[in-house]
The first five atom37 places (N, CA, C, CB, O) and aatype in JSON, in Angstrom:
{
  "aatype": [20, 20, 20, 20, 20, 20, 20, 20, 20, 20, 20, 20, 20, 20, 20, 20, 20, 20, 20, 20, 20, 20, 20, 20, 20, 20, 20, 20, 20, 20, 20, 20, 20, 20, 20, 20, 20, 20, 20, 20, 20, 20, 20, 20, 20, 20, 20, 20, 20, 20, 20, 20, 20, 20, 20, 20, 20, 20, 20, 20, 20, 20, 20, 20, 20, 20, 20, 20, 20, 20, 20, 20, 20, 20, 20, 20, 20, 20, 20, 20, 20, 20, 20, 20, 20, 20, 20, 20, 20, 20, 20, 20, 20, 20, 20, 20, 20, 20, 20, 20, 20, 20, 20, 20, 20, 20, 20, 20, 20, 20, 20, 20, 20, 20, 20, 20, 20, 20, 20, 20, 20, 20, 20, 20, 20, 20, 20, 20, 20, 20, 20, 20, 20, 20, 20, 20, 20, 20, 20, 20],
  "atom_mask": [
    [1, 1, 1, 1, 1],
    [1, 1, 1, 1, 1],
    [1, 1, 1, 1, 1],
    [1, 1, 1, 1, 1],
    [1, 1, 1, 1, 1],
    [1, 1, 1, 1, 1],
    [1, 1, 1, 1, 1],
    [1, 1, 1, 1, 1],
    [1, 1, 1, 1, 1],
    [1, 1, 1, 1, 1],
    [1, 1, 1, 1, 1],
    [1, 1, 1, 1, 1],
    [1, 1, 1, 1, 1],
    [1, 1, 1, 1, 1],
    [1, 1, 1, 1, 1],
    [1, 1, 1, 1, 1],
    [1, 1, 1, 1, 1],
    [1, 1, 1, 1, 1],
    [1, 1, 1, 1, 1],
    [1, 1, 1, 1, 1],
    [1, 1, 1, 1, 1],
    [1, 1, 1, 1, 1],
    [1, 1, 1, 1, 1],
    [1, 1, 1, 1, 1],
    [1, 1, 1, 1, 1],
    [1, 1, 1, 1, 1],
    [1, 1, 1, 1, 1],
    [1, 1, 1, 1, 1],
    [1, 1, 1, 1, 1],
    [1, 1, 1, 1, 1],
    [1, 1, 1, 1, 1],
    [1, 1, 1, 1, 1],
    [1, 1, 1, 1, 1],
    [1, 1, 1, 1, 1],
    [1, 1, 1, 1, 1],
    [1, 1, 1, 1, 1],
    [1, 1, 1, 1, 1],
    [1, 1, 1, 1, 1],
    [1, 1, 1, 1, 1],
    [1, 1, 1, 1, 1],
    [1, 1, 1, 1, 1],
    [1, 1, 1, 1, 1],
    [1, 1, 1, 1, 1],
    [1, 1, 1, 1, 1],
    [1, 1, 1, 1, 1],
    [1, 1, 1, 1, 1],
    [1, 1, 1, 1, 1],
    [1, 1, 1, 1, 1],
    [1, 1, 1, 1, 1],
    [1, 1, 1, 1, 1],
    [1, 1, 1, 1, 1],
    [1, 1, 1, 1, 1],
    [1, 1, 1, 1, 1],
    [1, 1, 1, 1, 1],
    [1, 1, 1, 1, 1],
    [1, 1, 1, 1, 1],
    [1, 1, 1, 1, 1],
    [1, 1, 1, 1, 1],
    [1, 1, 1, 1, 1],
    [1, 1, 1, 1, 1],
    [1, 1, 1, 1, 1],
    [1, 1, 1, 1, 1],
    [1, 1, 1, 1, 1],
    [1, 1, 1, 1, 1],
    [1, 1, 1, 1, 1],
    [1, 1, 1, 1, 1],
    [1, 1, 1, 1, 1],
    [1, 1, 1, 1, 1],
    [1, 1, 1, 1, 1],
    [1, 1, 1, 1, 1],
    [1, 1, 1, 1, 1],
    [1, 1, 1, 1, 1],
    [1, 1, 1, 1, 1],
    [1, 1, 1, 1, 1],
    [1, 1, 1, 1, 1],
    [1, 1, 1, 1, 1],
    [1, 1, 1, 1, 1],
    [1, 1, 1, 1, 1],
    [1, 1, 1, 1, 1],
    [1, 1, 1, 1, 1],
    [1, 1, 1, 1, 1],
    [1, 1, 1, 1, 1],
    [1, 1, 1, 1, 1],
    [1, 1, 1, 1, 1],
    [1, 1, 1, 1, 1],
    [1, 1, 1, 1, 1],
    [1, 1, 1, 1, 1],
    [1, 1, 1, 1, 1],
    [1, 1, 1, 1, 1],
    [1, 1, 1, 1, 1],
    [1, 1, 1, 1, 1],
    [1, 1, 1, 1, 1],
    [1, 1, 1, 1, 1],
    [1, 1, 1, 1, 1],
    [1, 1, 1, 1, 1],
    [1, 1, 1, 1, 1],
    [1, 1, 1, 1, 1],
    [1, 1, 1, 1, 1],
    [1, 1, 1, 1, 1],
    [1, 1, 1, 1, 1],
    [1, 1, 1, 1, 1],
    [1, 1, 1, 1, 1],
    [1, 1, 1, 1, 1],
    [1, 1, 1, 1, 1],
    [1, 1, 1, 1, 1],
    [1, 1, 1, 1, 1],
    [1, 1, 1, 1, 1],
    [1, 1, 1, 1, 1],
    [1, 1, 1, 1, 1],
    [1, 1, 1, 1, 1],
    [1, 1, 1, 1, 1],
    [1, 1, 1, 1, 1],
    [1, 1, 1, 1, 1],
    [1, 1, 1, 1, 1],
    [1, 1, 1, 1, 1],
    [1, 1, 1, 1, 1],
    [1, 1, 1, 1, 1],
    [1, 1, 1, 1, 1],
    [1, 1, 1, 1, 1],
    [1, 1, 1, 1, 1],
    [1, 1, 1, 1, 1],
    [1, 1, 1, 1, 1],
    [1, 1, 1, 1, 1],
    [1, 1, 1, 1, 1],
    [1, 1, 1, 1, 1],
    [1, 1, 1, 1, 1],
    [1, 1, 1, 1, 1],
    [1, 1, 1, 1, 1],
    [1, 1, 1, 1, 1],
    [1, 1, 1, 1, 1],
    [1, 1, 1, 1, 1],
    [1, 1, 1, 1, 1],
    [1, 1, 1, 1, 1],
    [1, 1, 1, 1, 1],
    [1, 1, 1, 1, 1],
    [1, 1, 1, 1, 1],
    [1, 1, 1, 1, 1],
    [1, 1, 1, 1, 1],
    [1, 1, 1, 1, 1],
    [1, 1, 1, 1, 1]
  ],
  "atom_positions": [
    [[-27.27, -16.61, -4.88], [-26.08, -16.07, -5.01], [-25.5, -15.97, -3.33], [-26.25, -14.61, -5.87], [-26.04, -15.3, -2.45]],
    [[-24.43, -16.69, -3.18], [-23.67, -16.06, -1.77], [-23.01, -14.84, -1.99], [-22.5, -17.0, -1.15], [-22.77, -14.26, -3.05]],
    [[-22.76, -14.55, -0.82], [-22.05, -13.21, -0.36], [-20.49, -13.49, -0.87], [-22.17, -12.94, 1.51], [-19.87, -12.55, -1.36]],
    [[-20.07, -14.37, -0.79], [-18.79, -14.29, -1.04], [-18.99, -14.7, -2.59], [-17.82, -15.19, -0.05], [-18.18, -14.16, -3.34]],
    [[-19.6, -15.26, -2.99], [-19.48, -15.49, -4.76], [-20.07, -14.24, -5.58], [-20.5, -16.96, -5.34], [-19.94, -14.09, -6.79]],
    [[-20.64, -13.47, -4.82], [-20.77, -11.84, -5.28], [-19.5, -10.88, -5.18], [-21.89, -11.1, -4.31], [-19.02, -10.17, -6.06]],
    [[-19.07, -11.08, -3.75], [-17.63, -10.5, -3.64], [-16.31, -11.06, -4.52], [-17.26, -10.7, -2.18], [-15.3, -10.41, -4.81]],
    [[-16.61, -12.5, -4.86], [-15.56, -13.06, -5.75], [-15.88, -12.77, -7.51], [-15.54, -14.77, -5.39], [-15.17, -12.73, -8.52]],
    [[-16.95, -12.64, -7.29], [-17.41, -12.29, -8.98], [-16.96, -11.0, -9.19], [-19.15, -12.28, -9.38], [-16.16, -10.83, -10.12]],
    [[-17.28, -10.14, -8.56], [-16.77, -8.75, -8.45], [-15.53, -8.75, -8.71], [-16.93, -8.12, -7.24], [-15.2, -8.37, -9.84]],
    [[-14.58, -9.14, -7.84], [-13.13, -9.08, -7.65], [-12.71, -9.64, -9.27], [-12.53, -10.15, -6.18], [-11.91, -8.99, -9.95]],
    [[-13.31, -10.85, -9.74], [-12.56, -11.14, -10.67], [-12.85, -10.21, -12.39], [-12.78, -12.71, -10.62], [-12.14, -9.93, -13.35]],
    [[-13.89, -10.06, -12.1], [-14.3, -8.85, -13.4], [-13.12, -8.06, -13.35], [-15.82, -7.7, -13.14], [-12.3, -8.07, -14.27]],
    [[-12.93, -7.2, -12.04], [-11.95, -6.42, -12.33], [-10.36, -6.81, -12.0], [-12.34, -5.3, -11.71], [-9.61, -5.97, -11.52]],
    [[-10.05, -7.79, -12.23], [-9.0, -8.72, -12.15], [-7.92, -8.48, -11.1], [-8.41, -8.79, -13.39], [-6.7, -8.64, -11.2]],
    [[-8.84, -7.95, -9.79], [-8.41, -7.96, -8.47], [-8.6, -9.64, -7.74], [-9.36, -6.72, -7.69], [-9.13, -10.54, -8.39]],
    [[-8.17, -9.83, -6.57], [-8.44, -11.27, -5.87], [-8.48, -10.89, -4.33], [-7.13, -12.53, -6.22], [-8.09, -9.9, -3.71]],
    [[-9.12, -12.13, -3.95], [-9.61, -11.62, -2.58], [-8.53, -11.61, -1.26], [-10.86, -12.57, -2.19], [-8.59, -11.08, -0.15]],
    [[-7.24, -12.69, -2.12], [-6.36, -12.69, -1.05], [-5.78, -11.56, -0.76], [-5.46, -13.52, -1.18], [-5.59, -10.83, -1.73]],
    [[-5.27, -10.99, 0.75], [-4.32, -9.92, 0.87], [-5.21, -8.82, 0.53], [-3.02, -10.04, -0.06], [-4.55, -8.23, -0.32]],
    [[-6.26, -8.2, 0.67], [-6.8, -7.37, -0.03], [-6.25, -5.97, 0.81], [-8.37, -7.69, -0.19], [-5.42, -6.35, 1.64]],
    [[-6.37, -5.02, 0.84], [-5.55, -3.69, 1.62], [-6.36, -2.59, 0.84], [-3.54, -3.54, 1.34], [-6.85, -2.73, -0.28]],
    [[-6.43, -1.37, 1.69], [-6.36, -0.39, 1.24], [-5.07, 0.08, -0.15], [-6.35, 0.2, 2.46], [-4.27, -0.77, -0.54]],
    [[-5.08, 1.11, -0.55], [-3.75, 1.58, -1.86], [-4.2, 3.05, -2.21], [-3.78, 0.44, -3.66], [-5.33, 3.5, -2.02]],
    [[-3.44, 3.53, -2.6], [-3.7, 5.15, -3.0], [-2.79, 4.68, -4.53], [-2.79, 6.78, -1.61], [-2.28, 5.62, -5.15]],
    [[-2.64, 3.51, -4.99], [-1.88, 3.63, -6.42], [-3.24, 3.25, -6.79], [-0.37, 2.61, -6.97], [-4.28, 3.14, -6.14]],
    [[-2.77, 3.03, -8.57], [-3.83, 2.77, -9.26], [-3.72, 0.97, -9.54], [-3.8, 3.81, -10.63], [-3.92, 0.58, -10.69]],
    [[-3.47, 0.12, -8.63], [-2.9, -1.18, -8.89], [-4.55, -1.89, -8.47], [-1.25, -1.64, -7.78], [-5.31, -1.78, -7.51]],
    [[-4.55, -2.34, -9.25], [-5.91, -3.42, -9.44], [-5.69, -4.3, -8.51], [-6.12, -4.26, -10.91], [-6.76, -4.62, -8.0]],
    [[-4.85, -4.81, -8.07], [-4.88, -6.06, -6.97], [-5.09, -5.74, -5.56], [-3.56, -6.83, -6.94], [-4.66, -6.53, -4.72]],
    [[-5.76, -4.57, -5.17], [-5.83, -3.86, -4.13], [-7.21, -3.3, -4.26], [-4.73, -2.93, -4.01], [-7.79, -3.11, -5.33]],
    [[-7.87, -2.94, -2.54], [-9.15, -2.72, -2.33], [-8.89, -1.31, -2.11], [-9.88, -3.56, -1.25], [-7.77, -0.87, -1.88]],
    [[-9.93, -0.63, -2.19], [-10.16, 0.66, -1.77], [-11.39, 0.78, -1.05], [-10.13, 1.52, -2.83], [-12.2, -0.14, -1.04]],
    [[-11.67, 2.3, -0.23], [-12.69, 2.14, 0.44], [-13.83, 2.36, -0.5], [-12.65, 2.93, 1.56], [-14.9, 1.89, -0.11]],
    [[-13.83, 3.16, -2.03], [-14.9, 2.92, -2.54], [-15.19, 1.45, -3.53], [-15.06, 4.11, -3.18], [-16.16, 1.16, -4.23]],
    [[-14.12, 0.82, -3.29], [-14.18, -0.8, -4.28], [-15.06, -1.55, -2.75], [-11.86, -1.88, -4.85], [-15.95, -2.37, -2.99]],
    [[-14.78, -1.25, -1.42], [-15.24, -1.81, -0.84], [-16.94, -1.5, -0.52], [-14.38, -1.8, -0.05], [-17.75, -2.4, -0.29]],
    [[-17.32, 0.27, -0.56], [-18.8, -0.08, -0.67], [-19.42, -0.45, -2.12], [-19.58, 1.13, -0.14], [-20.59, -0.81, -2.28]],
    [[-18.64, -0.33, -2.95], [-19.3, -0.78, -4.26], [-19.66, -2.09, -4.09], [-18.44, -0.65, -5.5], [-20.73, -2.46, -4.59]],
    [[-18.76, -3.14, -3.3], [-18.72, -4.35, -3.08], [-20.02, -4.78, -2.01], [-17.29, -4.63, -2.61], [-20.76, -5.74, -2.21]],
    [[-20.14, -3.8, -0.77], [-21.12, -3.78, 0.15], [-22.38, -3.67, -0.94], [-20.92, -2.51, 1.31], [-23.08, -4.68, -1.01]],
    [[-22.67, -2.74, -1.65], [-23.87, -2.72, -2.5], [-24.17, -3.32, -3.23], [-24.09, -2.04, -3.0], [-25.38, -3.28, -3.43]],
    [[-23.13, -4.5, -4.35], [-23.53, -5.44, -4.9], [-24.41, -6.94, -4.05], [-22.33, -5.65, -5.52], [-25.34, -7.68, -4.37]],
    [[-23.42, -6.81, -2.79], [-24.19, -7.98, -1.76], [-25.42, -7.34, -1.29], [-23.26, -8.46, -0.3], [-26.33, -8.03, -0.83]],
    [[-25.5, -6.24, -1.37], [-26.9, -5.49, -0.5], [-28.12, -6.2, -1.96], [-26.77, -2.87, -0.33], [-29.19, -6.79, -1.84]],
    [[-27.39, -5.84, -3.1], [-28.51, -5.73, -3.91], [-28.57, -7.46, -4.6], [-28.26, -4.31, -5.12], [-29.5, -7.74, -5.36]],
    [[-27.8, -8.22, -4.36], [-28.17, -9.79, -4.5], [-28.37, -10.96, -3.55], [-27.3, -10.27, -5.16], [-28.5, -12.17, -3.68]],
    [[-28.36, -10.25, -2.71], [-28.87, -10.7, -1.0], [-30.5, -11.39, -1.2], [-29.02, -8.89, 0.3], [-31.48, -10.73, -1.53]],
    [[-30.48, -12.52, -0.98], [-31.89, -13.88, -0.67], [-32.83, -12.95, 0.25], [-31.3, -15.73, 0.51], [-32.46, -12.75, 1.4]],
    [[-33.97, -12.42, -0.2], [-34.63, -11.59, 0.67], [-35.35, -11.85, 1.65], [-35.22, -10.98, 0.19], [-36.01, -11.08, 2.35]],
    [[-35.18, -13.47, 1.73], [-35.76, -14.26, 2.71], [-34.59, -14.34, 3.83], [-36.25, -15.7, 2.1], [-34.91, -14.79, 4.94]],
    [[-33.32, -13.94, 3.61], [-32.29, -14.24, 4.42], [-31.27, -13.36, 3.82], [-31.94, -15.74, 4.5], [-30.53, -13.55, 2.86]],
    [[-31.45, -12.03, 4.83], [-30.66, -11.05, 4.4], [-29.62, -10.87, 5.06], [-31.2, -10.02, 4.32], [-29.45, -11.66, 5.99]],
    [[-28.63, -9.87, 4.86], [-27.15, -9.65, 5.39], [-27.77, -9.05, 7.2], [-26.03, -8.1, 4.12], [-28.74, -8.39, 7.57]],
    [[-26.94, -9.53, 7.73], [-26.85, -9.26, 9.32], [-26.3, -7.69, 9.4], [-25.66, -10.47, 10.2], [-25.14, -7.31, 9.25]],
    [[-27.29, -7.05, 9.63], [-26.41, -5.54, 9.83], [-25.21, -5.38, 10.97], [-27.56, -4.32, 10.31], [-24.24, -4.65, 10.75]],
    [[-25.33, -6.05, 12.07], [-24.21, -5.99, 12.76], [-22.88, -6.38, 12.31], [-24.43, -6.58, 13.69], [-21.85, -5.87, 12.74]],
    [[-22.96, -7.58, 11.17], [-21.9, -8.19, 10.5], [-21.49, -7.25, 9.53], [-22.22, -9.48, 9.92], [-20.29, -7.22, 9.24]],
    [[-22.36, -6.39, 8.92], [-21.86, -5.4, 7.78], [-20.94, -4.2, 8.72], [-23.43, -4.6, 6.81], [-19.79, -3.84, 8.43]],
    [[-21.7, -3.74, 9.82], [-20.84, -3.04, 10.61], [-19.53, -3.32, 11.06], [-21.36, -2.88, 11.5], [-18.6, -2.52, 11.15]],
    [[-19.55, -4.53, 11.32], [-18.1, -5.1, 11.99], [-17.24, -4.91, 10.42], [-18.18, -7.19, 12.78], [-16.32, -4.09, 10.41]],
    [[-17.5, -5.52, 9.37], [-17.16, -5.49, 8.02], [-16.2, -4.32, 7.94], [-18.41, -5.36, 7.08], [-14.98, -4.31, 7.76]],
    [[-17.29, -3.12, 8.15], [-17.09, -1.9, 7.96], [-15.53, -1.13, 8.64], [-18.38, -1.37, 8.5], [-14.63, -0.51, 8.07]],
    [[-15.71, -1.44, 9.9], [-15.06, -1.08, 10.9], [-13.96, -1.75, 10.91], [-15.66, -1.15, 11.94], [-13.05, -1.17, 11.5]],
    [[-13.68, -2.96, 10.38], [-12.61, -3.55, 10.29], [-11.98, -2.96, 8.85], [-12.87, -5.06, 10.43], [-10.87, -2.42, 8.95]],
    [[-12.44, -3.0, 7.88], [-11.96, -2.55, 6.47], [-11.44, -1.05, 6.92], [-13.31, -2.55, 5.16], [-10.39, -0.6, 6.46]],
    [[-12.33, -0.25, 7.91], [-11.83, 1.31, 8.33], [-10.35, 1.18, 8.83], [-12.84, 2.05, 9.69], [-9.41, 1.64, 8.18]],
    [[-10.21, 0.54, 9.97], [-9.04, 0.31, 10.61], [-7.72, -0.31, 9.79], [-9.43, -0.54, 11.67], [-6.64, 0.26, 9.89]],
    [[-7.86, -1.47, 8.98], [-7.15, -1.79, 8.16], [-6.47, -0.39, 7.01], [-7.98, -2.89, 7.61], [-5.3, -0.25, 6.65]],
    [[-7.62, 0.43, 6.67], [-7.19, 1.61, 5.88], [-6.89, 2.65, 6.89], [-8.27, 2.11, 4.83], [-6.65, 3.7, 6.31]],
    [[-6.84, 2.73, 7.83], [-6.06, 3.39, 8.64], [-4.45, 3.45, 9.3], [-6.71, 3.28, 9.35], [-3.56, 4.27, 9.56]],
    [[-4.75, 1.92, 9.38], [-3.38, 1.29, 9.61], [-1.98, 1.25, 8.36], [-3.82, -0.25, 9.94], [-0.76, 1.13, 8.39]],
    [[-3.17, 1.45, 7.21], [-2.37, 1.61, 6.05], [-1.57, 2.95, 6.17], [-3.27, 1.57, 4.78], [-0.36, 3.08, 6.38]],
    [[-2.26, 3.66, 6.04], [-2.32, 5.25, 5.96], [-0.97, 5.39, 7.17], [-4.21, 6.1, 6.51], [-0.05, 6.16, 6.9]],
    [[-0.95, 4.64, 8.41], [0.2, 4.72, 9.86], [1.09, 4.5, 8.93], [0.25, 3.51, 11.37], [1.82, 5.39, 8.5]],
    [[1.09, 3.4, 8.57], [2.68, 2.65, 8.12], [3.09, 3.89, 6.94], [2.51, 0.56, 7.18], [4.26, 4.28, 6.86]],
    [[2.28, 4.3, 6.26], [2.96, 4.97, 5.13], [3.73, 6.61, 5.77], [1.62, 5.22, 3.8], [4.76, 7.15, 5.4]],
    [[2.65, 7.06, 6.9], [3.42, 8.49, 7.32], [4.49, 7.89, 8.08], [2.5, 9.7, 8.32], [5.37, 8.71, 8.37]],
    [[4.75, 6.39, 8.6], [6.02, 5.86, 9.22], [7.16, 6.14, 8.32], [5.94, 4.32, 9.51], [8.19, 6.77, 8.55]],
    [[6.7, 5.49, 7.1], [7.73, 5.47, 6.57], [8.44, 6.61, 5.91], [7.56, 4.66, 5.94], [9.66, 6.69, 5.75]],
    [[7.24, 7.79, 5.42], [7.91, 8.88, 5.1], [8.64, 9.73, 6.19], [7.03, 9.61, 4.47], [9.72, 10.22, 5.86]],
    [[8.18, 9.96, 7.46], [9.05, 10.16, 8.64], [10.44, 9.49, 8.76], [8.32, 9.74, 9.75], [11.42, 10.2, 8.54]],
    [[10.61, 8.24, 9.06], [11.87, 7.45, 9.07], [12.26, 7.68, 8.0], [11.88, 6.08, 9.29], [13.45, 8.0, 8.07]],
    [[11.77, 7.71, 6.7], [12.95, 8.23, 5.82], [13.93, 9.54, 5.71], [12.44, 8.25, 4.78], [15.12, 9.57, 5.39]],
    [[13.19, 10.44, 6.04], [13.68, 11.83, 6.18], [14.77, 11.41, 6.85], [12.78, 12.95, 6.91], [15.74, 11.41, 6.08]],
    [[15.11, 10.96, 8.2], [16.25, 10.44, 9.04], [17.54, 10.03, 8.07], [15.71, 9.1, 9.93], [18.67, 10.42, 8.34]],
    [[17.29, 9.28, 7.05], [18.46, 8.88, 6.25], [19.5, 9.85, 5.18], [17.86, 7.89, 5.47], [20.46, 9.5, 4.5]],
    [[18.85, 11.2, 5.35], [19.4, 12.1, 4.95], [20.91, 12.1, 5.57], [18.57, 13.17, 5.19], [21.08, 11.86, 6.77]],
    [[21.74, 12.31, 4.9], [22.92, 12.2, 5.27], [23.87, 10.8, 5.64], [22.81, 12.95, 6.18], [25.01, 10.7, 6.1]],
    [[23.21, 10.14, 5.35], [23.44, 8.56, 5.86], [24.16, 7.86, 4.4], [21.65, 7.64, 6.37], [23.69, 8.38, 3.39]],
    [[25.02, 6.97, 4.17], [25.31, 6.22, 3.16], [24.65, 5.09, 3.2], [26.52, 6.02, 3.05], [24.44, 4.48, 4.25]],
    [[24.05, 4.53, 1.49], [23.06, 3.71, 1.15], [23.59, 2.99, 0.15], [21.89, 4.32, 0.84], [24.51, 3.41, -0.54]],
    [[22.94, 1.62, -0.03], [23.57, 1.12, -1.15], [21.79, 0.64, -2.03], [24.95, -0.39, -0.6], [20.83, 0.18, -1.41]],
    [[21.83, 0.89, -3.42], [20.58, 0.8, -3.95], [20.74, -0.41, -4.93], [20.11, 2.15, -4.61], [21.83, -0.68, -5.43]],
    [[20.11, -0.8, -5.07], [19.98, -2.01, -5.98], [18.44, -2.05, -6.71], [20.24, -3.44, -5.01], [17.29, -2.28, -6.34]],
    [[19.11, -1.7, -7.95], [17.52, -1.76, -9.1], [17.85, -2.94, -9.83], [17.21, -0.27, -10.45], [18.65, -3.85, -9.63]],
    [[16.97, -2.68, -10.79], [17.09, -4.2, -11.97], [18.09, -3.74, -12.51], [15.82, -4.65, -13.26], [18.44, -4.64, -13.27]],
    [[19.01, -2.64, -12.63], [19.69, -2.8, -13.95], [21.35, -2.29, -13.32], [18.84, -1.66, -15.39], [22.33, -2.27, -14.07]],
    [[21.4, -1.95, -12.05], [22.58, -1.31, -11.51], [22.26, -1.28, -9.77], [22.77, 0.32, -12.29], [21.19, -1.17, -9.18]],
    [[23.46, -1.4, -9.34], [23.64, -1.33, -7.71], [24.44, 0.18, -7.57], [24.73, -2.86, -6.97], [25.56, 0.38, -8.05]],
    [[23.93, 0.82, -7.08], [24.77, 2.42, -6.66], [25.0, 2.38, -5.2], [23.77, 4.0, -6.98], [24.2, 1.85, -4.43]],
    [[26.11, 2.97, -4.84], [26.05, 3.32, -3.33], [26.64, 4.84, -3.46], [27.07, 2.17, -2.23], [27.42, 5.28, -4.3]],
    [[26.05, 5.46, -2.41], [26.51, 7.05, -2.09], [25.66, 7.47, -0.6], [25.93, 8.29, -3.63], [25.03, 6.76, 0.19]],
    [[25.91, 8.74, -0.61], [25.58, 9.48, 0.24], [24.14, 9.97, 0.07], [26.5, 10.39, 0.28], [23.98, 10.51, -1.03]],
    [[23.04, 9.94, 0.84], [21.5, 10.18, 0.24], [21.71, 11.59, 0.91], [19.93, 9.01, 0.82], [22.05, 11.95, 2.04]],
    [[21.3, 12.33, -0.4], [21.36, 13.84, -0.51], [20.02, 14.48, -0.28], [21.87, 14.29, -1.91], [19.89, 15.69, -0.16]],
    [[19.14, 13.71, -0.21], [17.67, 14.18, -0.36], [16.95, 13.23, 0.16], [17.16, 14.45, -1.74], [17.54, 12.28, 0.68]],
    [[15.42, 13.25, 0.13], [14.2, 12.46, 0.05], [13.1, 13.21, -0.6], [13.77, 12.0, 1.39], [12.65, 14.29, -0.23]],
    [[12.75, 12.53, -1.56], [11.29, 13.32, -2.3], [10.05, 12.64, -1.75], [11.18, 13.13, -4.17], [10.28, 11.59, -1.14]],
    [[8.9, 12.98, -1.82], [7.47, 12.23, -1.3], [6.68, 12.75, -2.47], [6.73, 12.74, 0.41], [6.36, 13.94, -2.45]],
    [[6.43, 12.21, -3.2], [5.18, 12.73, -4.29], [3.99, 11.54, -4.71], [5.99, 13.22, -5.91], [4.43, 10.44, -5.07]],
    [[3.12, 11.66, -4.69], [1.99, 11.18, -4.61], [2.06, 9.6, -4.47], [1.29, 11.67, -5.69], [1.85, 8.72, -5.31]],
    [[2.38, 9.54, -3.28], [2.32, 8.24, -2.51], [3.37, 7.5, -2.57], [1.34, 7.43, -2.85], [3.32, 6.32, -2.24]],
    [[4.43, 8.05, -2.97], [6.23, 7.28, -2.97], [7.21, 8.1, -2.73], [6.82, 6.64, -4.41], [7.44, 9.28, -3.0]],
    [[7.85, 7.06, -2.06], [9.32, 7.86, -1.43], [10.4, 7.55, -2.38], [9.89, 7.26, 0.22], [10.48, 6.5, -3.02]],
    [[11.19, 8.5, -2.44], [12.65, 8.15, -3.22], [13.36, 8.9, -2.76], [12.85, 8.26, -4.68], [13.21, 10.11, -2.59]],
    [[14.48, 8.01, -2.43], [15.69, 8.7, -1.68], [16.46, 9.24, -2.93], [16.7, 7.58, -0.66], [16.25, 8.6, -3.96]],
    [[17.46, 10.51, -3.04], [18.15, 10.72, -4.12], [19.64, 10.64, -3.33], [17.7, 12.13, -4.96], [20.0, 10.88, -2.18]],
    [[20.27, 10.22, -4.48], [21.79, 9.73, -4.3], [22.52, 10.05, -5.23], [22.03, 8.39, -4.19], [22.33, 9.46, -6.29]],
    [[23.5, 10.99, -5.18], [24.15, 11.67, -6.27], [23.27, 12.44, -7.67], [25.05, 10.55, -6.78], [23.7, 12.66, -8.8]],
    [[22.19, 12.66, -7.21], [21.3, 13.49, -8.06], [20.03, 12.87, -8.88], [22.18, 14.1, -9.03], [19.27, 13.28, -9.76]],
    [[20.19, 11.59, -8.1], [19.13, 10.72, -9.16], [18.17, 9.8, -7.81], [20.29, 9.31, -10.58], [18.51, 9.23, -6.77]],
    [[16.82, 10.04, -8.54], [16.07, 9.58, -6.94], [16.01, 8.08, -7.52], [14.12, 10.43, -6.37], [16.35, 7.76, -8.66]],
    [[15.54, 7.24, -6.57], [15.48, 5.7, -6.35], [14.2, 5.62, -5.36], [17.01, 5.0, -5.61], [14.0, 6.35, -4.39]],
    [[13.62, 4.88, -5.69], [12.43, 4.45, -4.44], [12.93, 3.76, -3.66], [11.19, 3.68, -4.76], [13.75, 2.89, -3.95]],
    [[12.39, 4.09, -2.15], [12.8, 3.95, -1.21], [12.75, 2.07, -1.14], [12.03, 4.93, -0.27], [13.72, 1.4, -0.77]],
    [[11.99, 1.74, -1.38], [11.8, 0.03, -1.66], [13.13, -0.88, -2.21], [10.58, -0.17, -2.92], [13.39, -2.08, -2.12]],
    [[13.89, 0.37, -2.88], [15.31, -0.57, -3.45], [16.38, -0.04, -2.39], [15.94, -0.16, -5.38], [17.54, -0.27, -2.71]],
    [[16.21, 0.5, -1.4], [17.26, 0.63, -0.58], [17.56, -0.96, 0.0], [16.89, 1.77, 0.57], [16.67, -1.54, 0.61]],
    [[18.68, -1.53, -0.2], [19.21, -2.79, 0.21], [19.74, -2.3, 1.68], [20.41, -3.44, -0.89], [19.47, -2.92, 2.71]],
    [[20.53, -1.12, 1.64], [21.81, -1.0, 3.05], [21.59, 0.23, 3.38], [23.65, -1.18, 2.73], [20.98, 0.92, 2.56]],
    [[21.92, 0.68, 4.37], [22.14, 1.72, 4.97], [23.25, 2.06, 6.12], [21.09, 1.88, 5.31], [23.09, 1.45, 7.18]],
    [[24.27, 2.88, 6.05], [25.59, 2.92, 6.85], [25.99, 3.83, 7.16], [26.55, 2.5, 6.46], [25.95, 4.38, 6.06]],
    [[26.46, 4.66, 7.91], [27.37, 5.59, 8.3], [28.22, 6.28, 6.89], [28.34, 4.81, 9.39], [29.23, 5.75, 6.43]],
    [[27.62, 7.51, 6.36], [28.37, 7.96, 5.52], [29.67, 7.87, 5.56], [28.14, 8.92, 5.41], [30.12, 7.83, 4.42]],
    [[30.66, 7.8, 6.57], [31.83, 8.14, 6.84], [32.46, 7.04, 6.04], [32.15, 8.29, 8.29], [33.34, 7.37, 5.25]],
    [[32.09, 5.63, 6.15], [32.52, 4.66, 5.38], [32.8, 4.6, 4.08], [31.89, 3.95, 5.5], [33.72, 4.04, 3.49]],
    [[31.89, 5.27, 3.69], [32.22, 5.57, 1.85], [34.09, 6.22, 1.62], [30.74, 7.33, 1.12], [34.95, 6.01, 0.77]],
    [[33.99, 7.18, 3.04], [35.55, 7.83, 2.42], [36.69, 6.76, 2.91], [36.03, 9.65, 3.2], [37.88, 7.03, 2.75]],
    [[36.37, 5.82, 3.38], [37.74, 4.65, 3.55], [37.76, 3.77, 2.86], [37.95, 3.91, 4.72], [38.67, 2.95, 2.93]]
  ]
}
């Protein structure tokens, strides 16, 4: 069994895909965490051909790449959180599945890895913000 088929069968059994696999702190099964990567590595080692073993340099390179992706993901999240705090006092338009709301961002909340902007006492995911503008434009 090849390394890629072991990985593919592992991912298939957990409903994940090999395309765009990154780290995530959410419970979404379509992304891989460091624990998943270690599990895949162990599965590769268990199922490798004893006459054609894994290249240790390649394994270390894979771990380094995964660590880099994980670090970049964490950095992206920190930048998103940090930049969202600068939105307080700005006007914003939020588009959800049900409604479009415009108003002044009263605050920003960060809980369990997700950022929300607070407009008129209601929290909206930062990803639903479609427009940010000077709050003075709301008065005119």
